[in-house]
N, C-alpha and C positions, 0 to 999 in steps of 0.2 A: 571618532575621527580615525582611530587606529584600524577599526574594522573596515572602514571605507578604503583606506590606503591598502590594506591587505587584499581586499576584493579586486582593486585595480591591478595590483601586482600579480595576483593569481590569474587574472584575465590575460595579461600580457605574457605571463609565463606559459599558459596553455597554448598561446599562439607563437611560442618560441621567439618572443620579441622583447626579452629583458636584457638589460646590460648586466655586466658582472656585479656592479655595485647594487643594482636593484635586486638581483638574485639573492645576494647575501642578506639584504634588508628583508626580503620576503621570508626567508627561512628563520631569521631571528624573530620576526613578528609572529610566525607560527609557534615558535618555541615559547614566546612570552604571553601569547593570548590563550585563555582557557579554551579547550576544545569545544565546549558547549557554546561559547560566544561566537566562535567562527562558524559552527554549523547553523546557529540561529540566523546569522547574517545571510548565509547562502540559502537557507530555507525561505527567508523573506524575499530574496531575489527570485526564487522559484515562483513565487506567487505574483510577481509584478513584472517579470521580464519574459518576452517571448522565448520559449524553449527550443531545443534542437533535438531531433530524433535520430539523426544519422550516427551510426556507430562506425567509426573509421579506425580500424585497428592499426593500420600503418601509421596513422598520425599520433594516436594516443599511446601506443606501446613504447615508443622512444621517450615520450613525455614522462611516462611513469618511471622508466629506467633512470632518466636524468634526475628526477625528483629524489629517488632513493640514493643515488650516488652522491649528489650534492649535499643532501642532508647529512650524510656520513662525514663529509668534509668539514662541516661547521658545528658538529655536535659539541656541547659544552662539557658534559660529564657522561661517563658510561651509563650511569643509572637513568639518565634522562632520555637516552636514545630509544629504547623499545616502545614506550607509549607514544612518543612524538612521531617516530617513524611509522608506527602502525596507523596513527591518525593521518599522517601525510599520505601514506599509501592509499588509505580510504578516500581521501580527497582527490588524488590523481585518478584512481579507478573510477570515482564518481563521474569524472569528466567523460569517460568512455562508456560508462554503464548507466548511471542514474541521472546524469546530466547536471549535477549541482554546480560544478565549476563551469561547465559548458554554458549553463544558463547565464552565469555572471558574464561570460565572455561572448555572448551570442553575436554582439555587433562586430567582433573581430573574426568570427568563424563563418558566418553566413551572410550572403548578400541580403540587405534589408529590402523590404517591400515598401514603397512609398504609399502615401495615402491615396494616390490616384491609380495605383496598380492593384486592381482587384482581379483575382483569378476568375475566368469565365464561369467555371463550375459553381463558384460561390456567388457570383453576381446574379445567377439565375434563381437563387433561392431568396425569396423576399421576406420570409418569416424565419428568424433565427431559431435554432434549437439550442436552448440554454441548458446549462448544468442544473441539476436538482438544487433547489433552495430550501425545501422542507422535506421532512420524512413523511411518507405515505403509509407507514407501518400500521398493521392491524393486529389486534390481539384476539385470538379465537379461544373460547372457553371449551371445557370438556363436553358441554352439551351441544356444541356446534355454533353457538352464538358468536358472531364476529363484531368487534367493537373498534371503531376508529379512535385515534388518539384524542381528537377534539371532543369526543363524547365519553371518554374513559372515566372522568371524574363522576359523572352522574350514574353511569352503569355500575361502577365499583361500589358506590354507596347503596345502590338499590339491591345489589346481589351480595353485599357484605364481603367484598374482595379487598384484602389489605394491599392495595396497589395505588400509586399516585404518580404524578409527573413532576419532577424537580424543576427548578427554575432554568437549569441548563438543558432541559429536554429529556433527561434520563428517566426511563421507566423504572420505578423503585417499588420492590415488594418488601413489605415489613416482615421482620422475623416474628411472626405471630402465628400460632398454631391454628390452622383451619382444616376443614375437611380435605382429605387428600384429593387434589384435583390437578389434572395436567392441562397446562395452557400452551399455546403456540403463538410466538411472535413472528409475523411474516413481514419482511421488508421487500416490496416489489421492485422490479426494474424501474429505473428512472426515479429513484428515491434516495435521499441522503442516508448515510449510515446512521444507525440509531444505537444508543447505549442502553443497556439493561442491567439493573442490579438485582440479583436474585436474593431470596430471603436469607441465605447464609452469608451474604456480603460479596459473593463472587461477581465480578464485573464482566459483562459481555458486550462487545461491539459487533454489530451485525451489518454486513455489507449489503449492497443492493442485490436483488434477485436471490435472497437467502431467507432461511427460516430457522428458528430454534424452538424445540419442544422441551418443556421443563415442568417440574412440579411447582405449584404455587407456594408450597411449603415443604422443606426437607425434614423428614422425620429422623428417628434415631438411627436408621440404617444408612446405607451408602447414598451418595448423591450422583444422579445420572441425568444428563441432558442429551438431546439428539440434534445434530446440526446438518442442515442441507444447504449447500452453497458455501459461504465463507464467513467465519467469525474469529475474532480475537478474544481470548479469555485471560483474565487475571483471577486465578482461583484463590478463594479465601482458605487459608490453611486450617485443617481440622484433622488431626491424626486419627481420631476415632471414626471419621466418616470419609473414606477415600472418595475422590471425585472422578467420574468417568464421562467421556464424550463419545457417543456413537455417531459415526459418519460413514455412510455406505456400509461396507462390510468390515469396517475397522473400529477398534476401541482404543481410546487413549486414556490411561489411568494415571492420576496424580494425587498428591496430598495438598500441595499449594505451589503454584507456579504460573508463569506467563507463556502462552503459546498461541499459535495461529493454526486454524483448521481450514483447509480449502478442499471442498468436496463438490465443486461445480461439475456436473456431468459432462459439460462440453470442454472441460479443461484437463482431461486425462484422469489418471488414478488419484485417489485421495492422498493429500500431502499434509503433514503436520510438522510445523516448524517451532522449535523451542527457543525462547528468548532468555528465560530464567528458570532455575530449579532443575528438575529432571522429570521425565515422563516415560512410561512404557507404552510403546505403540505396537498394537497387535492387529493381525489380520489372519483369520483362520487359526492354524496351529503355530504360526510363526509370530515372533515378537522381537523388537529391538529396544534397547534403552537409549534414549536420546539425551545428549548433553547440549548446553546452550550453544547456538550457532549451527546446529545440525537440523536437517530436515529428513523426516521419514517418508518414503514413497511406497505406497501399496500397489505396485504393478504386478507383473507375473511372479515376481519375487520381491519380498519385502527388503528394502535397502535403505541406507541412510547416507546422506552426503552433506558436506559443509556448504552453507549458503550465507549470503549477506542478508541478515534479518531485517535491516532497514528497508531493503527493497520489498521484502515479503509483506511488511505491515505498512507500506507507503499509503495504501488505500485508507487506513485508519487515521493517518496523519495529514490527509488532505491533498495528496498528489498521486499520479500514476508514476511508476518506475518500470520502464520497458527494458528490462535487463536481458539482452540477447533474445528478445521475444520474436517469435515467428509472426508473419502477417495474420495467421489464424488466431493466435493467442491475443494479439493486439486488437483484432476485430471483435473477439468475444468480450473483452473487457470494456471496450468503448460502447458496444451494443447494450450491455447491461446497464451502464451508467446513464446513457442518454436515451435509453428505451427506444432503440431504433433497430432496423435490420441492416446488416452489412453483407454485401456480396463482393468477392474479390476475384480477380483474374488468376487462374491457376499458375500463370507465368510468374506471379509474385511469391509463390510458395517458398522459394529459396531465400527471400529477403530476411534479414535479421535487423533488429532495431535496438538502439540504446536511447538514453535521454529520459527526461521527465516532463510531465505536463501537470500543471495545477488543476485539480479536479473542479475548480470553479470556472474554468475556461469554457466558453460556449463551443458548440460543434464547429462553427465556421472558423474559429481560431485553430482548432485541430486540423481542419482541412487545409488551411494555409500552410501549416507545418508539413503536412504530408506532401503538398505540392512542391515544397522546397526539396523534398527527398526524391523528386522525379516520379511521384505517384499521382496519376490523374484521378480527380474526384468528381463524381456526379451525384448530386443529391436530388432525389425525386420523392417528394412528400417526406416520409420518414424512412426511406430506404437509401442507403449510401452505397454507390458502386465505386470500386477501386480497380484501377487498371494501370498497365505500364504506359 
């Protein structure tokens, strides 16, 4: 009940529609409710409420400022302020950037579309393009043999490969010494993310349109894998065997940590984002040491910047987070997920987006949201055209 009340208050607050008493009630609820519980409630709303993509800085900047100022006014103890204010700031920024509060408040912020109001571009499409519901990943052995997941059990037994599929769909390699062999797990476009557990216990999540190349068994030396596309890794700690990830012309070296690697060729330079621990990110003769919350970018010059890590790993957690994304970045991400081709009018190049979309939404839902942002959508077969 408390979380429902807080969601209602957050929604009204985002729309600047709270009374003084309700405002005080909202901040007290935030102070008394565990951060994880509030975030879980908003994540559930993300999956079941139509989201918003529009990033309106003029609307949300004052909202954020009011949130910070009013939280200061009702803080209970000095020691309580930092964590609660940081969490509150993340919630308020989410409204402008990842859409978590905005999702809860959609009915207040956007004109709703009735059941009888169907955009013409969507009405013309008779067969919906749905989000991936299974993984189409394939394992390629060193001899070039490709094995689909549904036939992996038989092939593994036949070739004496210590690999199986867990009940949750994770591809699991046993810590069993076998002939040194390099395998490649490829997750194509239009496929659900797949989880892989390497023989040393390292966990890998592989996004659509990506692949990871790895040894079936790590020997006594170092541990190295190669990523093309995007992967999130939780590396098993082993001081005697450093772990390294090769992506493009970069190498990320760790002992044990959680980080994300994005090396999509259509997404600019390789980016490595650290969530826990520490990593050394190298490109050529240059290297930087990353701390949690930092992202290394291997452009013309190797740099590191602070980022919101929750946005970076949103794909792993079941939603898109379009944080200040350009139309090109948005198009690339949607094209990989739905396995479609997207063409957009160059006149849209200056548009920036915020907001979040559940990854289980079908393409028609996404088109409706884009229509709300004054972008015209035309779907022909598996090609989506976007224009002003």
